[in-house]
C-alpha atoms as a printed R data frame, in Angstrom:
    type eleno elety resid chain resno       x      y       z
1   ATOM     1    CA   MET     A     1 -17.670 30.143 -33.729
2   ATOM     2    CA   SER     A     2 -19.318 30.411 -37.257
3   ATOM     3    CA   VAL     A     3 -23.071 29.821 -37.354
4   ATOM     4    CA   PRO     A     4 -23.633 28.400 -41.141
5   ATOM     5    CA   ASP     A     5 -27.613 28.258 -40.699
6   ATOM     6    CA   ALA     A     6 -28.326 31.743 -39.364
7   ATOM     7    CA   PRO     A     7 -30.277 33.794 -41.338
8   ATOM     8    CA   PRO     A     8 -28.907 37.076 -42.466
9   ATOM     9    CA   PRO     A     9 -30.078 39.790 -40.782
10  ATOM    10    CA   ASP     A    10 -33.055 42.197 -42.022
11  ATOM    11    CA   GLU     A    11 -31.560 45.627 -43.630
12  ATOM    12    CA   VAL     A    12 -33.613 47.974 -41.484
13  ATOM    13    CA   MET     A    13 -35.945 48.522 -38.462
14  ATOM    14    CA   ARG     A    14 -37.774 51.234 -37.612
15  ATOM    15    CA   VAL     A    15 -37.791 52.167 -34.087
16  ATOM    16    CA   ALA     A    16 -41.152 53.476 -32.826
17  ATOM    17    CA   THR     A    17 -42.418 51.620 -29.993
18  ATOM    18    CA   PRO     A    18 -41.888 52.017 -26.144
19  ATOM    19    CA   GLU     A    19 -40.501 48.977 -25.872
20  ATOM    20    CA   GLN     A    20 -38.010 49.309 -28.593
21  ATOM    21    CA   PHE     A    21 -36.888 53.066 -27.410
22  ATOM    22    CA   LYS     A    22 -36.874 51.242 -23.866
23  ATOM    23    CA   ALA     A    23 -34.629 48.532 -25.190
24  ATOM    24    CA   MET     A    24 -32.228 50.886 -27.021
25  ATOM    25    CA   ALA     A    25 -31.930 53.720 -24.014
26  ATOM    26    CA   HIS     A    26 -29.347 51.626 -22.321
27  ATOM    27    CA   PRO     A    27 -25.921 51.567 -22.618
28  ATOM    28    CA   LEU     A    28 -24.901 48.017 -22.125
29  ATOM    29    CA   ARG     A    29 -28.332 46.815 -24.512
30  ATOM    30    CA   GLN     A    30 -26.572 49.283 -27.200
31  ATOM    31    CA   ARG     A    31 -22.969 47.405 -27.001
32  ATOM    32    CA   LEU     A    32 -24.753 43.950 -26.956
33  ATOM    33    CA   LEU     A    33 -26.372 45.568 -30.163
34  ATOM    34    CA   PHE     A    34 -23.023 46.098 -31.738
35  ATOM    35    CA   ALA     A    35 -21.657 43.038 -30.365
36  ATOM    36    CA   LEU     A    36 -24.608 41.231 -31.842
37  ATOM    37    CA   VAL     A    37 -23.644 41.854 -35.702
38  ATOM    38    CA   HIS     A    38 -22.380 38.097 -35.223
39  ATOM    39    CA   PRO     A    39 -23.729 35.322 -33.547
40  ATOM    40    CA   ALA     A    40 -22.837 35.183 -29.670
41  ATOM    41    CA   THR     A    41 -23.677 33.121 -26.759
42  ATOM    42    CA   ILE     A    42 -24.490 34.819 -23.414
43  ATOM    43    CA   SER     A    43 -21.027 33.683 -22.061
44  ATOM    44    CA   GLN     A    44 -19.332 35.035 -24.972
45  ATOM    45    CA   LEU     A    45 -21.103 38.404 -24.630
46  ATOM    46    CA   ALA     A    46 -20.303 38.667 -21.375
47  ATOM    47    CA   THR     A    47 -16.519 37.757 -21.454
48  ATOM    48    CA   ALA     A    48 -16.750 40.633 -24.461
49  ATOM    49    CA   THR     A    49 -18.330 43.173 -22.317
50  ATOM    50    CA   GLY     A    50 -16.813 42.332 -18.812
51  ATOM    51    CA   SER     A    51 -20.350 42.029 -17.378
52  ATOM    52    CA   GLN     A    52 -21.473 39.012 -15.502
53  ATOM    53    CA   LYS     A    53 -23.908 36.321 -17.334
54  ATOM    54    CA   GLY     A    54 -26.891 36.648 -15.464
55  ATOM    55    CA   ASN     A    55 -26.948 40.890 -16.413
56  ATOM    56    CA   ILE     A    56 -26.032 39.876 -19.998
57  ATOM    57    CA   ALA     A    57 -29.209 37.222 -20.192
58  ATOM    58    CA   HIS     A    58 -31.329 40.112 -18.827
59  ATOM    59    CA   HIS     A    59 -30.834 42.488 -21.412
60  ATOM    60    CA   VAL     A    60 -30.910 40.000 -23.948
61  ATOM    61    CA   LYS     A    61 -34.069 39.432 -22.855
62  ATOM    62    CA   VAL     A    62 -35.156 42.913 -22.963
63  ATOM    63    CA   LEU     A    63 -33.818 42.900 -26.786
64  ATOM    64    CA   ARG     A    64 -35.619 39.612 -27.834
65  ATOM    65    CA   LYS     A    65 -38.902 40.922 -26.401
66  ATOM    66    CA   ALA     A    66 -38.130 43.956 -28.692
67  ATOM    67    CA   GLY     A    67 -37.814 42.102 -31.431
68  ATOM    68    CA   MET     A    68 -34.504 43.073 -31.906
69  ATOM    69    CA   VAL     A    69 -32.359 39.646 -31.372
70  ATOM    70    CA   ARG     A    70 -33.255 37.108 -31.756
71  ATOM    71    CA   VAL     A    71 -31.966 32.984 -31.566
72  ATOM    72    CA   VAL     A    72 -29.776 31.776 -34.882
73  ATOM    73    CA   ALA     A    73 -28.908 28.630 -33.684
74  ATOM    74    CA   THR     A    74 -28.352 26.193 -30.662
75  ATOM    75    CA   ARG     A    75 -25.887 23.150 -29.323
76  ATOM    76    CA   THR     A    76 -25.906 21.003 -26.644
77  ATOM    77    CA   VAL     A    77 -23.346 21.728 -24.210
78  ATOM    78    CA   ARG     A    78 -22.771 19.582 -21.317
79  ATOM    79    CA   GLY     A    79 -26.568 18.371 -21.420
80  ATOM    80    CA   GLY     A    80 -27.810 22.090 -21.565
81  ATOM    81    CA   THR     A    81 -28.761 24.340 -24.358
82  ATOM    82    CA   GLU     A    82 -26.367 26.751 -25.433
83  ATOM    83    CA   GLN     A    83 -28.130 29.834 -27.579
84  ATOM    84    CA   TYR     A    84 -26.698 31.919 -30.317
85  ATOM    85    CA   TYR     A    85 -27.892 35.076 -30.675
86  ATOM    86    CA   GLN     A    86 -27.782 37.553 -33.558
87  ATOM    87    CA   ARG     A    87 -29.490 41.201 -34.234
88  ATOM    88    CA   THR     A    88 -32.305 40.760 -36.086
89  ATOM    89    CA   VAL     A    89 -31.748 43.883 -38.357
90  ATOM    90    CA   ARG     A    90 -28.122 45.485 -40.000
91  ATOM    91    CA   ARG     A    91 -29.206 49.239 -38.966
92  ATOM    92    CA   TYR     A    92 -31.888 51.389 -37.093
93  ATOM    93    CA   GLU     A    93 -33.639 54.004 -37.738
94  ATOM    94    CA   LEU     A    94 -35.394 55.889 -35.256
95  ATOM    95    CA   GLY     A    95 -39.038 57.591 -35.377
96  ATOM    96    CA   GLY     A    96 -42.353 57.638 -34.086
97  ATOM    97    CA   GLU     A    97 -43.119 60.440 -31.379
98  ATOM    98    CA   GLN     A    98 -40.828 59.049 -28.557
99  ATOM    99    CA   ALA     A    99 -37.826 59.413 -30.854
100 ATOM   100    CA   ALA     A   100 -37.110 63.025 -29.726
101 ATOM   101    CA   ALA     A   101 -37.365 61.907 -26.167
102 ATOM   102    CA   CYS     A   102 -35.365 59.120 -26.265
103 ATOM   103    CA   THR     A   103 -32.515 60.790 -28.494
104 ATOM   104    CA   PRO     A   104 -30.521 62.167 -25.845
105 ATOM   105    CA   LEU     A   105 -30.222 58.527 -23.797
106 ATOM   106    CA   LEU     A   106 -29.089 57.179 -27.270
107 ATOM   107    CA   VAL     A   107 -26.451 59.532 -27.887
108 ATOM   108    CA   ARG     A   108 -25.737 59.070 -24.352
109 ATOM   109    CA   ALA     A   109 -25.139 55.534 -24.803
110 ATOM   110    CA   VAL     A   110 -22.708 55.973 -27.780
111 ATOM   111    CA   ALA     A   111 -20.974 58.442 -26.161
112 ATOM   112    CA   ASP     A   112 -20.379 56.175 -23.315
113 ATOM   113    CA   GLU     A   113 -18.988 53.978 -26.234
114 ATOM   114    CA   LEU     A   114 -16.851 56.720 -28.018
115 ATOM   115    CA   ALA     A   115 -15.198 57.391 -24.331
116 ATOM   116    CA   GLY     A   116 -13.472 54.310 -24.213
117 ATOM   117    CA   ALA     A   117 -13.153 53.790 -28.077
118 ATOM   118    CA   ALA     A   118  -9.394 53.504 -29.785
119 ATOM   119    CA   PRO     A   119  -8.040 54.449 -31.902
120 ATOM   120    CA   GLU     A   120  -9.534 58.168 -31.874
121 ATOM   121    CA   PRO     A   121 -12.841 58.153 -33.547
122 ATOM   122    CA   PHE     A   122 -13.455 60.281 -36.459
123 ATOM   123    CA   LEU     A   123 -16.161 62.821 -35.414
124 ATOM   124    CA   LEU     A   124 -17.308 65.679 -37.435
125 ATOM   125    CA   LEU     A   125 -19.713 68.191 -36.381
126 ATOM   126    CA   ARG     A   126 -20.823 71.510 -38.875
127 ATOM   127    CA   ASN     A   127 -23.633 73.955 -38.769
128 ATOM   128    CA   ILE     A   128 -24.980 75.413 -41.911
129 ATOM   129    CA   ARG     A   129 -28.185 76.241 -43.293
130 ATOM   130    CA   LEU     A   130 -29.989 74.213 -45.543
131 ATOM   131    CA   THR     A   131 -33.568 74.284 -47.743
132 ATOM   132    CA   ALA     A   132 -36.053 71.791 -47.482
133 ATOM   133    CA   GLU     A   133 -34.304 70.336 -51.035
134 ATOM   134    CA   GLN     A   134 -31.030 70.207 -49.106
135 ATOM   135    CA   VAL     A   135 -31.856 68.049 -46.114
136 ATOM   136    CA   THR     A   136 -33.453 65.789 -48.131
137 ATOM   137    CA   HIS     A   137 -31.071 65.247 -50.616
138 ATOM   138    CA   LEU     A   138 -28.381 64.940 -47.381
139 ATOM   139    CA   THR     A   139 -30.920 62.502 -45.776
140 ATOM   140    CA   ASP     A   140 -30.681 60.117 -48.779
141 ATOM   141    CA   GLU     A   141 -26.926 60.489 -49.723
142 ATOM   142    CA   LEU     A   142 -26.392 59.420 -45.769
143 ATOM   143    CA   THR     A   143 -28.890 56.927 -45.854
144 ATOM   144    CA   ARG     A   144 -27.189 55.366 -49.062
145 ATOM   145    CA   LEU     A   145 -23.859 55.788 -47.521
146 ATOM   146    CA   SER     A   146 -24.715 53.503 -44.274
147 ATOM   147    CA   THR     A   147 -26.566 51.076 -46.389
148 ATOM   148    CA   GLU     A   148 -23.369 50.389 -48.874
149 ATOM   149    CA   LEU     A   149 -21.101 49.685 -46.196
150 ATOM   150    CA   THR     A   150 -20.923 45.875 -45.950
151 ATOM   151    CA   ASP     A   151 -19.489 43.830 -43.249
152 ATOM   152    CA   ALA     A   152 -15.854 42.667 -43.051
153 ATOM   153    CA   GLY     A   153 -16.800 39.632 -41.088
154 ATOM   154    CA   PRO     A   154 -16.036 38.359 -37.203
155 ATOM   155    CA   ASP     A   155 -12.118 38.611 -37.893
156 ATOM   156    CA   ALA     A   156 -11.931 42.467 -38.889
157 ATOM   157    CA   HIS     A   157 -12.459 45.346 -36.588
158 ATOM   158    CA   ARG     A   158 -16.290 46.344 -35.419
159 ATOM   159    CA   TYR     A   159 -17.057 49.999 -35.867
160 ATOM   160    CA   GLY     A   160 -19.957 51.673 -34.842
161 ATOM   161    CA   VAL     A   161 -21.498 54.379 -37.238
162 ATOM   162    CA   LEU     A   162 -23.981 56.963 -35.872
163 ATOM   163    CA   LEU     A   163 -25.186 59.600 -38.727
164 ATOM   164    CA   THR     A   164 -27.880 62.607 -37.758
165 ATOM   165    CA   LEU     A   165 -29.055 65.958 -39.299
166 ATOM   166    CA   TYR     A   166 -30.879 67.829 -36.879
167 ATOM   167    CA   ARG     A   167 -32.055 71.452 -36.329
168 ATOM   168    CA   PRO     A   168 -30.462 72.989 -33.148
169 ATOM   169    CA   ALA     A   169 -33.054 73.391 -30.155
170 ATOM   170    CA   GLN     A   170 -31.559 76.677 -29.175
171 ATOM   171    CA   PRO     A   171 -32.900 79.968 -31.450
172 ATOM   172    CA   GLU     A   172 -31.017 81.183 -33.841
173 ATOM   173    CA   PRO     A   173 -29.337 84.672 -32.699
174 ATOM   174    CA   ASN     A   174 -30.837 87.638 -34.097
175 ATOM   175    CA   THR     A   175 -28.910 89.244 -36.906
176 ATOM   176    CA   GLU     A   176 -30.625 92.463 -37.656
177 ATOM   177    CA   ALA     A   177 -28.767 95.375 -36.589
178 ATOM   178    CA   PRO     A   178 -30.166 97.211 -33.845
């Protein structure tokens, strides 16, 4: 169902509070955020994720409390009120002190999504030495590319995009001759 009076999502949310990281750290909640690009009800989300409505309702409540999902429309169905939920933003940027601790959980949730991905996902991993200026330039370019992507609508296939630039945790090998 198209919800004509649904306000468009904001552009970006800087995820920085413990509540927001907790909300994003569960794989099902990430799947719900992926699904809620367009408005959907608890029943529709349960069908789309293969989960029970009570489980979906709990996770949507956690996302709402963190400010990541909002009710965008309601309608009366058989004497009850059905609510349509949607993400509050198009994209999330992770920051703050908890980002490093929560990143493995978030990446694991994306890995779960990738495990069932069809067709084959596009993955590219490259290790390269960069200057601080190059890091800034690359970060700006990746942000620009992701920002310029426009949603093709509910009839198109859904894709997840995870962009990351990181410094490996392991120390670099000693390149000096013995």
